N, C-alpha and C positions, 0 to 999 in steps of 0.2 A: 517552465515545463512547456513542451510542445502542445499546442492547442488541440490538434487532431487526436493525439494520444489521450489527453485529458478528457475529451468528449467521449471517446470510446470507453474509457475507464468509468466515467460517470454513468454511461448507459448500462454497462454491465453491473455496476453496484446497485442500480435501481431495478434491474431485471427481475429480482426476486427468485432467480433460478439457482443462486448459489447460497448455500448455508454458511453463515458467518462463524468463524473460528477465532479464538484468542491465543496469543502467545507464539504461534507459529505461522509461517506463510500459508501452509496448507497441509492436508493429510491425504492418505490414500482413499478416503471416503468421498473426496471431492470438496470438502469444506475448505474455505479460504479466509484469511484475514484480508483487510483492504489492500495491503501490498501484494498478497498472493494473487488477487484478481489482476493487478497490473502485471505481475509476473507471468500469468497465463497468457496475456495479450502479447508479451515479449516472446514467449515460447511459440505462439502461433505465427509470429512474424519472423521466426527463425533467428532471433537475436541470441538466444541461449537454448540449451537442452536441459531436460529434467531427467534425473535418474529414476527409473521405475524400480519397484520392489522395496521401497522404504515406506515406513508408516508415515513419515513426515516428508514434506516437500524439500527436495534437495536438487541443486543445479549440478549438472555434470562437471566434474573438475573443481568444484568449490564446496567441498564437504565441511569445511571448518566453520563458516558463519552463515551458510546459505539457508539454513532452516528458519532463520528469524529476521533476515534483513535483505535489502536489495543489494545486488552485486554490481560491480562497475559497468559491465556491458549494458545492463538495463538502465542504470543511472545516465550513462552517456546517450543511449538511444532515445530515452524519454526526455532528456535534458532536465532531469529532476535533481534537486539537491539531495545528496546522499542520505542525510538524516531525516528527509521528508518533513522539514521544519517549516512552519508558517511563522512569519515574523512575530515577535512579541508585541509589536505595535497593533496587531489586529485585535479587535474586540469581539469576542464571542460571548453572548449573554449566558450561555449554559456552562461556561468554563470559569473556574476560579483559579487564579494563578498565585504563586507565591514568589517572593524575591529570589528564592533559591532555584525555582524552575519556571522562568518567565516565558519560555518558548512553547509552541504548540507542535506536537509530533502526531502525525496521523496514526502511528502505531499506538500511541497512548490513548487517543480518542477511541480507536477500535477496542483495545483491551480494557478500557474503562467503561465500555458498555454502550457507546453510541452505535446506532444501527447503520447499516450500509446506506440507507436513504439519507440519514443525517450527515454521514461522512461525504456522500456525493454532493450534498448541499455546500459543505465546506470547500470541497475541491472546485465546485462550480464557481464559487465566489472568489477563490484565492489561487486558482491554478497558475497565475503568472508569478506568484510568490514561491511556488514549489520548485 
């Protein structure tokens, strides 16, 4: 992942200005999941546009999957791996893995209850892996 984008993402996650959301990138109330925060940065940088008038976050022209995952223009811009996976070699003390699910997904950390501060800590340590 590009360092300057990672730093801005970490800063926003730690700002305490955004209410955390699970299951979707964001909603019309301004709540966001961790990837929704990154998506907002991409919107501000004119990488993608967001459709207004939906209850959940949707990118213009990408209505099929955009409510829950990053789309290719953001993946390319941020140079982040599409599935936001941190290698299964990384050891996080608060995470228990199984053989069936050895990788760490930021979306899973978000939806399983880690705070934005905790997710920012993970990104800060492992942004090169993303």
